[in-house]
C-alpha positions as CSV (number, residue, x, y, z in Angstrom):
1,M,4.4,-8.3,35.3
2,K,5.6,-6.2,32.4
3,Q,7.3,-2.9,32.8
4,V,5.3,0.3,32.7
5,Q,4.3,0.9,29.1
6,D,2.3,3.5,27.0
7,A,-1.4,3.1,26.2
8,Y,-2.4,4.1,22.7
9,I,-5.9,4.9,21.4
10,V,-6.3,2.9,18.2
11,A,-10.0,3.5,17.6
12,A,-12.4,6.2,18.8
13,T,-16.0,6.7,17.8
14,R,-19.3,7.9,19.1
15,T,-22.9,8.1,18.2
16,P,-24.6,11.4,17.3
17,I,-26.1,12.9,20.4
18,G,-29.9,13.0,20.6
19,R,-32.1,15.2,22.6
20,S,-33.7,13.4,25.4
21,H,-37.4,12.5,25.5
22,K,-38.3,13.9,22.1
23,G,-35.1,13.1,20.2
24,V,-34.0,10.5,17.7
25,F,-32.9,8.0,20.4
26,R,-35.9,8.3,22.7
27,N,-36.9,4.7,22.0
28,Y,-33.4,3.3,21.4
29,R,-32.3,1.3,24.4
30,P,-29.0,2.3,25.9
31,D,-27.6,-1.2,26.0
32,D,-28.3,-1.5,22.3
33,L,-26.8,2.0,21.7
34,L,-23.7,0.8,23.5
35,A,-23.5,-2.4,21.5
36,T,-23.8,-0.5,18.3
37,T,-21.0,1.8,19.3
38,L,-18.7,-1.1,20.4
39,K,-19.2,-2.8,17.0
40,A,-18.4,0.5,15.3
41,A,-15.2,0.9,17.2
42,L,-14.1,-2.6,16.4
43,A,-14.8,-2.0,12.7
44,Q,-12.1,0.7,12.8
45,V,-9.4,-1.9,13.6
46,P,-10.1,-4.9,11.3
47,G,-6.7,-6.4,12.1
48,L,-7.5,-6.7,15.8
49,D,-8.5,-10.2,17.1
50,P,-11.4,-9.4,19.4
51,K,-10.3,-12.3,21.7
52,A,-7.3,-10.1,22.6
53,I,-9.5,-7.7,24.4
54,E,-9.0,-8.1,28.1
55,D,-12.0,-6.1,29.4
56,I,-14.6,-3.5,28.7
57,I,-15.0,-0.6,31.1
58,C,-18.1,1.5,30.5
59,G,-19.1,4.7,32.2
60,C,-22.7,5.4,33.1
61,A,-24.0,8.0,35.5
62,I,-27.3,6.4,36.4
63,P,-26.6,2.7,36.0
64,E,-30.2,1.4,36.6
65,G,-33.3,0.6,34.6
66,Q,-32.5,0.0,30.9
67,Q,-28.8,0.8,31.6
68,G,-28.5,-1.2,34.8
69,L,-27.4,-4.8,35.5
70,N,-23.8,-4.0,34.4
71,V,-24.5,-2.4,31.0
72,A,-20.9,-2.9,30.0
73,R,-21.2,-6.7,30.0
74,I,-24.7,-6.6,28.4
75,G,-23.5,-4.3,25.7
76,A,-20.5,-6.6,24.9
77,V,-22.8,-9.6,24.6
78,L,-25.3,-7.7,22.5
79,A,-22.4,-6.6,20.2
80,G,-21.6,-10.3,19.6
81,L,-18.1,-10.0,21.2
82,P,-16.4,-13.2,22.5
83,T,-17.9,-14.2,25.8
84,S,-14.3,-14.4,27.1
85,I,-14.3,-10.6,27.4
86,G,-15.4,-9.2,30.7
87,G,-17.3,-6.0,31.4
88,I,-17.5,-3.5,34.3
89,T,-19.7,-0.4,34.6
90,V,-18.2,2.6,36.5
91,N,-19.9,5.7,37.8
92,R,-18.3,9.1,38.4
93,F,-21.4,10.9,37.2
94,C,-20.4,13.3,34.4
95,A,-16.8,12.0,34.4
96,S,-17.8,8.3,34.1
97,G,-16.8,8.0,30.5
98,L,-13.4,9.7,31.0
99,S,-12.8,7.7,34.1
100,A,-13.4,4.5,32.0
101,V,-10.7,5.7,29.5
102,A,-8.3,6.4,32.4
103,M,-8.9,3.0,34.0
104,A,-8.5,1.1,30.7
105,A,-5.3,3.0,30.1
106,D,-4.0,2.2,33.5
107,R,-4.5,-1.5,33.0
108,I,-2.3,-1.3,30.0
109,R,0.3,1.0,31.5
110,V,1.0,-1.3,34.4
111,G,1.3,-4.3,32.1
112,E,-1.8,-6.2,33.1
113,A,-3.5,-5.9,29.7
114,D,-2.6,-5.3,26.1
115,V,-6.0,-4.4,24.7
116,M,-8.8,-2.7,26.5
117,V,-12.1,-1.1,25.5
118,A,-13.4,2.1,27.3
119,A,-16.8,3.4,26.7
120,G,-19.7,5.5,28.0
121,V,-23.4,5.4,27.5
122,E,-26.4,7.3,28.9
123,S,-30.1,7.5,27.9
124,M,-31.6,10.4,29.7
125,S,-34.8,9.6,27.8
126,M,-35.3,6.3,29.5
127,V,-33.6,6.8,32.9
128,P,-34.3,10.1,34.8
129,M,-31.4,12.2,35.9
130,M,-31.6,11.4,39.6
131,G,-32.7,7.8,39.0
132,N,-36.0,6.2,39.5
133,S,-36.0,6.3,43.3
134,P,-33.3,8.7,44.6
135,S,-32.7,8.6,48.4
136,L,-30.1,10.6,50.2
137,S,-28.9,9.9,53.7
138,P,-30.6,12.2,56.2
139,T,-27.2,12.7,57.9
140,I,-26.1,15.1,55.1
141,F,-28.7,17.6,56.4
142,E,-27.2,17.7,59.9
143,R,-24.0,19.6,59.0
144,D,-24.0,22.8,56.8
145,G,-21.0,21.6,54.9
146,D,-22.7,18.5,53.7
147,V,-26.0,20.0,52.5
148,G,-24.6,20.9,49.2
149,I,-24.7,17.2,48.2
150,A,-28.5,17.6,48.0
151,Y,-28.4,20.7,45.9
152,G,-29.7,20.4,42.4
153,M,-27.0,21.0,39.7
154,G,-28.7,24.2,38.6
155,L,-28.6,25.6,42.1
156,T,-24.8,24.9,42.3
157,A,-24.4,26.8,39.0
158,E,-26.3,29.7,40.5
159,K,-23.9,29.7,43.5
160,V,-20.9,29.6,41.1
161,A,-22.3,32.5,39.1
162,Q,-22.6,34.5,42.3
163,Q,-19.2,33.7,43.8
164,W,-17.3,34.1,40.5
165,N,-19.3,37.1,39.4
166,V,-20.5,35.6,36.1
167,S,-23.3,37.8,34.7
168,R,-26.4,36.6,32.9
169,E,-25.2,38.5,29.8
170,A,-21.9,36.7,29.8
171,Q,-23.6,33.3,30.2
172,D,-26.0,34.0,27.3
173,A,-23.2,35.2,25.1
174,F,-21.2,32.0,25.9
175,A,-24.2,29.9,25.1
176,L,-24.7,31.6,21.8
177,E,-21.1,31.1,20.8
178,S,-21.4,27.4,21.7
179,H,-24.2,27.0,19.2
180,R,-22.4,29.2,16.6
181,R,-19.3,27.0,16.8
182,A,-21.2,23.7,16.7
183,I,-23.2,24.7,13.7
184,A,-20.1,25.9,11.8
185,A,-18.4,22.6,12.6
186,Q,-21.4,20.6,11.4
187,Q,-21.5,22.5,8.2
188,A,-17.8,22.0,7.6
189,G,-18.1,18.3,8.2
190,E,-15.7,18.5,11.3
191,F,-17.6,15.8,13.2
192,A,-17.5,13.2,10.4
193,D,-14.4,11.4,11.7
194,E,-15.7,10.8,15.2
195,I,-19.4,10.1,14.5
196,T,-20.7,6.7,13.5
197,P,-24.1,7.2,11.8
198,I,-26.9,5.2,13.5
199,E,-29.9,3.7,11.8
200,V,-33.1,4.4,13.8
201,T,-36.4,2.7,13.3
202,D,-39.6,4.7,13.8
203,R,-42.9,3.0,14.4
204,T,-46.2,4.8,14.1
205,L,-49.8,3.8,13.5
206,N,-51.9,4.5,10.4
207,I,-55.1,5.5,12.1
208,A,-57.2,5.1,9.0
209,T,-56.1,1.5,8.3
210,G,-55.0,0.4,11.8
211,E,-51.8,-0.9,10.3
212,P,-48.3,-0.2,11.8
213,V,-46.0,2.0,9.8
214,I,-42.3,1.2,10.1
215,S,-39.7,3.5,8.7
216,T,-35.9,3.8,9.1
217,R,-33.6,6.7,8.9
218,T,-29.9,7.3,9.4
219,V,-28.8,9.8,12.0
220,S,-25.4,11.3,11.4
221,L,-25.4,14.7,13.2
222,D,-26.0,15.8,16.8
223,E,-29.5,17.1,17.3
224,G,-28.8,19.9,19.8
225,P,-27.3,22.8,17.8
226,R,-30.0,25.4,17.0
227,P,-29.3,27.7,14.0
228,D,-32.1,30.1,15.2
229,T,-30.4,30.8,18.6
230,S,-30.0,34.5,19.2
231,I,-28.9,36.7,22.1
232,E,-32.4,38.2,22.1
233,G,-34.0,34.8,22.4
234,L,-31.7,33.7,25.1
235,A,-32.3,36.9,27.1
236,K,-36.1,36.2,27.1
237,L,-35.8,32.8,28.9
238,R,-36.8,32.7,32.5
239,T,-34.4,31.4,35.2
240,V,-35.3,27.9,36.3
241,F,-33.4,27.3,39.5
242,A,-33.5,30.6,41.4
243,A,-36.1,33.4,41.2
244,R,-33.5,36.1,41.0
245,G,-30.9,34.0,39.4
246,S,-29.2,33.9,36.0
247,V,-29.1,30.2,35.0
248,T,-31.6,29.3,32.3
249,A,-32.3,26.3,30.1
250,G,-30.6,28.3,27.3
251,N,-27.3,28.7,29.1
252,S,-27.2,25.1,30.5
253,S,-26.3,21.8,28.9
254,Q,-29.0,19.8,27.1
255,T,-30.2,16.5,28.5
256,S,-29.3,13.9,26.0
257,D,-28.8,10.4,24.8
258,G,-25.6,9.0,23.4
259,A,-22.6,6.6,23.6
260,G,-18.9,6.6,22.8
261,A,-16.2,3.9,22.7
262,L,-12.4,3.8,22.4
263,I,-10.1,0.9,22.0
264,L,-6.7,1.2,23.7
265,A,-3.7,-1.0,23.1
266,S,-0.1,-1.4,24.2
267,G,2.9,-0.9,21.9
268,D,3.2,-4.7,21.7
269,A,-0.4,-5.1,20.6
270,V,0.0,-2.3,18.1
271,K,2.9,-4.1,16.4
272,R,1.3,-7.6,16.7
273,F,-2.0,-6.6,15.1
274,G,-0.7,-3.9,12.7
275,L,-2.7,-1.2,14.3
276,T,-2.3,2.6,13.7
277,P,-2.2,4.6,17.0
278,L,-4.4,7.7,16.9
279,A,-3.1,9.2,20.2
280,R,-1.3,8.3,23.4
281,F,-3.1,8.6,26.7
282,V,-0.9,10.9,28.8
283,S,-2.4,11.5,32.2
284,Y,-5.6,11.8,34.3
285,A,-6.6,13.5,37.5
286,S,-9.7,13.8,39.6
287,R,-10.2,16.1,42.5
288,G,-12.9,17.0,45.0
289,V,-14.4,20.4,45.7
290,P,-17.3,21.6,47.9
291,P,-20.5,20.0,46.6
292,S,-22.4,23.3,46.7
293,I,-20.1,24.7,44.0
294,M,-19.4,21.5,42.1
295,G,-18.9,23.4,38.8
296,I,-15.5,24.6,39.7
297,G,-14.1,21.0,39.8
298,P,-11.8,21.5,36.7
299,I,-10.0,24.4,38.4
300,E,-8.5,21.7,40.7
301,A,-8.3,18.8,38.3
302,I,-6.6,20.5,35.3
303,P,-3.5,21.6,37.2
304,A,-3.1,18.1,38.7
305,A,-3.4,16.4,35.3
306,L,-0.9,18.8,33.8
307,R,1.5,18.2,36.7
308,Y,1.3,14.4,36.2
309,A,2.0,14.8,32.5
310,G,4.9,17.2,33.1
311,L,3.2,19.7,30.9
312,S,2.0,23.3,31.2
313,Q,-1.3,24.8,30.3
314,N,0.3,26.5,27.3
315,D,1.1,23.0,25.9
316,M,-2.6,22.3,25.4
317,D,-3.7,22.8,21.8
318,W,-7.3,21.7,22.2
319,I,-9.4,21.7,25.4
320,E,-12.8,20.0,25.6
321,L,-14.3,21.6,28.7
322,N,-17.8,20.1,29.3
323,E,-20.3,22.9,29.3
324,A,-22.5,21.7,32.2
325,F,-23.5,25.3,32.6
326,A,-22.2,28.5,31.1
327,A,-21.7,29.9,34.6
328,Q,-19.3,27.2,35.7
329,S,-17.5,27.1,32.3
330,L,-16.8,30.8,32.5
331,A,-15.7,30.5,36.1
332,V,-13.1,27.8,35.1
333,I,-11.9,29.7,32.0
334,N,-11.5,33.0,33.8
335,T,-9.9,31.5,36.9
336,L,-7.3,29.4,35.0
337,N,-7.0,32.0,32.3
338,L,-7.7,29.4,29.6
339,D,-7.4,30.5,26.0
340,P,-11.0,30.8,24.8
341,S,-10.0,30.0,21.2
342,K,-8.7,26.6,22.4
343,V,-11.7,25.8,24.5
344,N,-14.5,23.9,22.7
345,P,-13.6,25.0,19.2
346,M,-16.6,23.0,17.8
347,G,-19.0,24.0,20.5
348,G,-19.8,22.3,23.8
349,A,-22.6,20.6,25.7
350,I,-24.9,23.7,25.7
351,A,-25.2,23.2,21.9
352,L,-24.2,19.5,21.4
353,G,-25.7,17.9,24.5
354,H,-24.5,16.1,27.6
355,P,-25.5,12.5,27.9
356,L,-23.9,12.4,31.4
357,G,-21.9,9.2,31.8
358,A,-21.2,9.0,28.1
359,T,-19.8,12.5,27.7
360,G,-16.2,11.7,28.8
361,A,-15.9,9.0,26.2
362,I,-17.6,11.1,23.5
363,R,-15.4,14.1,24.1
364,A,-12.3,11.9,24.2
365,A,-13.2,10.8,20.7
366,T,-13.6,14.5,19.7
367,V,-10.1,15.3,21.0
368,V,-8.4,12.3,19.4
369,H,-9.8,13.1,16.0
370,A,-9.4,16.8,16.3
371,L,-5.7,16.5,17.1
372,R,-5.1,14.4,14.0
373,R,-7.3,16.5,11.7
374,K,-5.7,19.8,12.8
375,Q,-2.1,18.3,13.2
376,L,-2.0,19.4,16.8
377,R,-0.1,17.7,19.6
378,Y,-1.8,17.8,23.0
379,G,-5.5,17.8,23.9
380,M,-7.5,17.7,27.1
381,V,-10.9,16.6,28.2
382,T,-12.2,18.0,31.5
383,M,-15.4,18.4,33.3
384,C,-17.1,19.2,36.6
385,V,-18.8,16.3,38.4
386,G,-22.0,16.3,40.5
387,M,-21.6,16.3,44.3
388,G,-18.3,18.1,44.1
389,Q,-15.6,16.7,41.8
390,G,-13.6,17.6,38.8
391,A,-11.7,15.4,36.3
392,A,-9.2,16.0,33.5
393,G,-7.5,13.7,31.0
394,I,-4.7,14.5,28.6
395,F,-4.0,13.0,25.1
396,E,-1.1,13.3,22.7
397,R,-1.3,12.8,18.9
398,V,1.2,10.2,17.7
């Protein structure tokens, strides 16, 4: 076995994020979406022999239906990759994509692989958030401490808002800023490096002639950001999880469709194939928290990832904190005293969307390209995870 070695990101891309059910990818199968993203990532490293890829690890939060049956392997086959490349689908809910990156990096760091692919995919249009037939063990209702596993994510956000004293006004203001930043970034072309435009085929029927009408269009921007968002409009929205609560559709993440993929390589592979490292994978940590307040997960995961990296919070130049809900994002920011200017500089999931298991890989692509574009050194991806977890991963520009 080789000595411990660094793992470098040599390619990182993602699809635009589509709104679920009525968005651009509502009829785009997730396995096809993954395949398209894998091909796009490989196109960024023309010198790499695909046969050198050891394995593909893909995150997916609801791995069933159109994204079941080991979507990682199916995506690889659909992408036309050599059949010698394996594939495994992993599930840590919202941190699935980030966990895939960490697992791929670990295989390289311990010397068991030189080239790995990490990805994430989720179609919330085709597979419902809780799956097609959710079933929880009745045992969790026998002890008060376990009941939180059955809480809906919105209810956990309400509990975080109450315990961390996050007001409705603060949540709405945070949501408005997410949209403002996302729109400004889109207008400035800040997402261009990380997004691979996707061609979408639309099929309709000409009622007059009875003939099918087939048209194609290229999607290159996330669908979620709304230029017409206002604090007045957000304030008018009704709460959806608690009658006297503060969490609304406007200050929560959008359900979405999307995929992301990164290629990781050892130093030896970088030299052998003439690759250009974009970033080094530094560290990763996951931690558990009470399920009833799952949104605070990053409060535990971030310090652990920093400790493993031998870094301090002040060393972080860019932080992608997944905005599952404004309530939990603000609780994390306020508790850890994160610099708001460094957190989601281009907006977050409230504006951009949150395709569950794909988000970690998508936001990793965001960090990798942002560090290079802004000439910054360290970046972090972190998120809360359903049923009471948090995860954080750190990257360094090279």
